[in-house]
C-alpha positions as CSV (number, residue, x, y, z in Angstrom):
1,M,0.0,0.0,0.0
2,V,2.8,2.4,0.9
3,K,4.5,1.8,-2.5
4,R,1.2,2.4,-4.4
5,L,0.6,5.7,-2.6
6,R,4.1,6.9,-3.4
7,T,3.8,6.0,-7.1
8,R,0.5,7.8,-7.3
9,K,1.9,11.0,-5.7
10,N,4.7,11.5,-8.3
11,P,2.6,11.7,-11.5
12,L,0.2,14.4,-10.1
13,P,2.4,17.5,-10.7
14,Q,3.3,16.4,-14.3
15,P,0.0,17.3,-16.2
16,P,0.2,21.1,-15.7
17,T,3.8,21.3,-17.2
18,S,2.8,19.3,-20.3
19,E,-0.2,21.5,-21.1
20,A,1.7,24.5,-22.5
21,P,3.5,22.7,-25.4
22,D,0.4,20.7,-26.2
23,K,-1.5,24.0,-26.6
24,T,0.8,25.3,-29.2
25,A,1.1,22.0,-30.9
26,S,-2.7,21.7,-31.3
27,M,-3.0,24.9,-33.2
28,D,-4.7,24.3,-36.6
29,L,-3.9,26.1,-39.8
30,M,-6.5,28.9,-39.3
31,Q,-5.1,29.6,-35.8
32,H,-1.6,29.9,-37.3
33,I,-2.9,32.3,-40.0
34,G,-4.6,34.3,-37.4
35,E,-1.4,34.5,-35.3
36,L,0.6,35.6,-38.4
37,R,-2.0,38.2,-39.2
38,K,-1.8,39.6,-35.7
39,R,2.0,39.8,-35.8
40,L,2.0,41.5,-39.2
41,L,-0.6,44.0,-38.0
42,I,1.6,44.9,-35.0
43,A,4.6,45.3,-37.3
44,F,2.5,47.5,-39.7
45,V,1.2,49.7,-36.9
46,A,4.8,50.1,-35.7
47,I,5.9,51.3,-39.1
48,V,3.0,53.7,-39.4
49,I,3.7,55.2,-35.9
50,M,7.5,55.5,-36.6
51,T,6.8,57.1,-40.0
52,A,4.4,59.6,-38.4
53,I,7.1,60.5,-35.9
54,A,9.6,60.9,-38.8
55,M,7.3,63.3,-40.5
56,S,7.8,65.8,-37.7
57,F,11.4,66.3,-38.8
58,G,11.0,65.2,-42.5
59,E,12.5,68.4,-43.9
60,E,15.7,67.9,-41.8
61,L,16.0,64.4,-43.2
62,I,15.6,65.7,-46.8
63,D,18.3,68.3,-46.2
64,F,20.6,65.6,-44.7
65,L,20.2,63.3,-47.6
66,A,20.9,66.1,-50.0
67,Q,24.3,66.9,-48.5
68,P,26.3,64.5,-50.8
69,I,25.1,66.5,-53.8
70,G,25.6,69.9,-52.3
71,G,22.2,70.6,-50.8
72,V,18.6,70.8,-51.9
73,D,19.4,73.9,-54.0
74,K,21.2,71.7,-56.5
75,L,18.0,69.9,-57.3
76,V,14.9,70.9,-59.3
77,S,11.3,69.9,-59.0
78,I,9.0,70.0,-62.1
79,E,5.9,68.3,-61.0
80,V,3.1,69.4,-58.6
81,T,3.2,66.3,-56.5
82,E,6.9,65.7,-56.6
83,N,7.8,67.5,-53.3
84,I,5.2,65.6,-51.3
85,G,6.2,62.3,-52.9
86,V,9.8,62.8,-51.9
87,F,8.7,63.8,-48.4
88,M,6.7,60.5,-48.0
89,R,9.5,58.4,-49.5
90,V,12.1,59.7,-47.1
91,T,9.9,59.6,-44.0
92,L,8.8,56.0,-44.9
93,L,12.4,54.8,-45.1
94,A,13.1,56.5,-41.7
95,G,10.0,54.9,-40.2
96,F,11.0,51.5,-41.6
97,I,14.5,51.7,-40.1
98,A,13.2,52.9,-36.7
99,S,10.6,50.1,-36.5
100,L,12.9,47.4,-37.7
101,P,13.5,45.9,-34.2
102,I,9.7,45.6,-33.6
103,T,9.1,44.1,-37.0
104,L,11.9,41.5,-36.5
105,Y,10.6,40.6,-33.1
106,E,7.1,40.0,-34.3
107,L,8.2,37.8,-37.2
108,I,10.5,35.8,-35.0
109,S,7.9,35.5,-32.3
110,F,5.7,33.8,-34.8
111,M,8.4,31.2,-35.4
112,M,9.1,30.6,-31.6
113,P,6.6,27.8,-30.9
114,G,8.4,25.6,-33.5
115,L,11.9,26.2,-32.1
116,L,13.9,24.5,-29.3
117,P,14.9,26.6,-26.3
118,A,18.5,26.9,-27.4
119,E,17.4,27.9,-30.9
120,R,15.0,30.5,-29.4
121,R,17.8,32.2,-27.5
122,G,20.0,32.3,-30.6
123,V,17.3,33.8,-32.8
124,L,16.4,36.4,-30.2
125,I,20.0,37.5,-30.0
126,A,19.8,38.2,-33.8
127,I,17.3,41.0,-33.4
128,P,19.6,43.8,-32.1
129,F,22.4,42.7,-34.4
130,A,20.1,42.7,-37.4
131,T,19.1,46.3,-36.7
132,L,22.7,47.3,-36.2
133,L,23.9,45.7,-39.4
134,F,21.1,47.4,-41.4
135,V,22.0,50.8,-40.0
136,I,25.7,50.1,-40.7
137,G,24.8,49.2,-44.3
138,V,22.7,52.4,-44.7
139,A,25.6,54.5,-43.3
140,F,28.0,52.8,-45.7
141,A,25.8,53.7,-48.6
142,Y,25.5,57.3,-47.5
143,Y,29.1,58.0,-46.4
144,V,31.0,55.8,-48.9
145,M,28.9,54.9,-51.9
146,L,27.2,58.2,-52.6
147,P,30.3,60.4,-52.4
148,A,32.0,58.0,-54.8
149,A,29.1,57.6,-57.2
150,L,27.6,61.0,-57.5
151,P,30.6,62.9,-59.0
152,F,31.0,60.2,-61.6
153,L,27.3,60.2,-62.6
154,I,26.9,64.0,-62.6
155,S,30.0,64.8,-64.6
156,F,29.8,61.8,-67.0
157,I,30.8,62.8,-70.6
158,G,31.2,66.4,-69.4
159,V,27.5,67.3,-69.6
160,Q,26.2,69.7,-66.9
161,T,23.5,67.8,-64.9
162,T,20.8,69.2,-62.6
163,P,19.1,66.2,-61.0
164,R,15.4,66.1,-60.5
165,L,14.2,66.1,-56.8
166,S,12.2,62.8,-57.2
167,N,14.9,61.1,-59.2
168,Y,17.7,61.9,-56.8
169,Y,15.8,60.8,-53.7
170,K,14.6,57.6,-55.4
171,F,18.2,56.9,-56.3
172,V,19.5,57.6,-52.7
173,T,16.8,55.7,-50.8
174,N,16.9,52.7,-53.1
175,L,20.7,52.5,-52.7
176,M,20.6,52.9,-48.9
177,F,17.8,50.3,-48.6
178,W,19.3,47.6,-50.7
179,I,22.8,48.0,-49.3
180,G,21.4,48.0,-45.8
181,L,19.5,44.8,-46.7
182,S,22.6,43.2,-48.1
183,F,24.4,43.8,-44.8
184,E,21.9,41.4,-43.2
185,I,23.6,38.4,-44.8
186,P,25.6,37.3,-41.7
187,L,22.5,37.3,-39.5
188,V,20.4,35.4,-42.1
189,V,23.1,32.8,-42.3
190,Y,23.3,32.6,-38.5
191,V,19.6,32.0,-38.2
192,L,19.7,29.4,-41.0
193,A,22.6,27.7,-39.2
194,K,20.6,27.7,-35.9
195,L,17.7,26.1,-37.8
196,R,20.1,23.5,-39.2
197,I,19.6,24.5,-42.8
198,V,23.2,25.5,-43.6
199,T,26.6,24.7,-42.0
200,A,29.9,26.5,-41.9
201,S,31.7,23.7,-43.8
202,A,29.2,23.9,-46.6
203,L,29.7,27.7,-46.9
204,I,33.5,27.3,-47.0
205,K,33.3,24.8,-49.8
206,Q,31.0,27.1,-51.8
207,W,33.2,30.2,-51.5
208,R,33.8,30.5,-55.3
209,I,30.0,30.5,-55.9
210,A,29.7,33.1,-53.2
211,I,32.1,35.4,-55.0
212,V,30.0,35.2,-58.1
213,V,26.8,35.9,-56.1
214,I,28.4,38.8,-54.4
215,A,29.5,40.2,-57.8
216,V,26.0,40.0,-59.1
217,I,24.6,41.7,-56.0
218,A,27.2,44.5,-56.2
219,A,26.4,44.9,-59.9
220,V,22.7,45.3,-59.2
221,A,23.0,47.5,-56.1
222,T,25.8,49.7,-57.4
223,P,24.5,52.9,-59.1
224,T,27.4,53.1,-61.6
225,P,28.8,50.5,-64.0
226,D,32.4,51.3,-63.2
227,P,34.5,48.6,-61.4
228,I,35.7,51.0,-58.7
229,N,32.3,51.5,-57.1
230,M,31.4,47.9,-57.7
231,G,34.6,46.9,-55.9
232,L,33.8,49.3,-53.0
233,L,30.6,47.2,-52.4
234,M,32.1,43.8,-53.1
235,L,34.9,44.2,-50.5
236,P,32.5,44.6,-47.4
237,L,30.2,42.0,-48.8
238,F,33.0,39.5,-49.1
239,L,34.1,40.3,-45.5
240,L,30.5,39.8,-44.4
241,Y,30.4,36.4,-46.1
242,W,33.3,35.2,-44.0
243,L,31.7,36.7,-41.0
244,S,28.7,34.6,-42.0
245,V,30.9,31.5,-42.0
246,L,32.1,32.4,-38.5
247,L,28.6,32.9,-37.2
248,A,27.5,29.6,-38.8
249,A,30.3,27.8,-37.0
250,I,29.3,29.4,-33.7
251,A,25.7,28.3,-34.3
252,G,26.8,24.8,-35.2
253,R,29.0,24.5,-32.1
254,G,26.1,25.7,-29.9
255,R,23.9,23.0,-31.5
256,K,26.4,20.3,-30.6
257,E,26.5,21.5,-27.0
258,E,22.7,21.5,-26.8
259,P,22.1,17.9,-25.8
260,Q,24.6,18.3,-22.9
261,T,22.7,21.3,-21.5
262,V,19.3,19.7,-21.6
């Protein structure tokens, strides 16, 4: 009798701890879609709020982005809606950058139920670094790429050029956005390595293919066809690739240590 009572006491605390994972595992397709919709809505609201805040100092942002070409006075506007279109484009980019941590957190939170505890910690660490890398890429485009590209474009074949307002800011914002996005490569590789999709050894073996891909990305993102500006972008992308290999190795090592910590 004493043995039976002892065996019956032990299983009693176990059911409450097993309910939480079963709850997420029992979510059907519509519940997952509803959860994704909620996360995307929060990210959208964050972008809208940050864009509204950026509108309060939109003119200062426009003046700042015009410095590489010598100021807004060096530009011309020939359409009625051109000024407001540029204002919205610049403030939207600023709102997107400011809301990037929230957007990343909501997207990663949607993936959390399907990850192991060690994978969750690794993916959460990627959020601040992803924001930092994007900002570094944007700064690289503004302080390095634009000063190198604009003189070449404006003085090409010796013709005096007065850029349009909308054309200039479309060019600048596209360059900053895509180069900022390309600087996310190390974090993307780290997350993929955490999810066991890529490995450091596979990346090392494919380094020749990586150079070709980097050259294609640089050719698309670089505003000028000359090899100098293309090389300015290829060098940091190549260094980021090897940083990706290092992060993938760290993620793989943490994955090997995971069974020991559980």
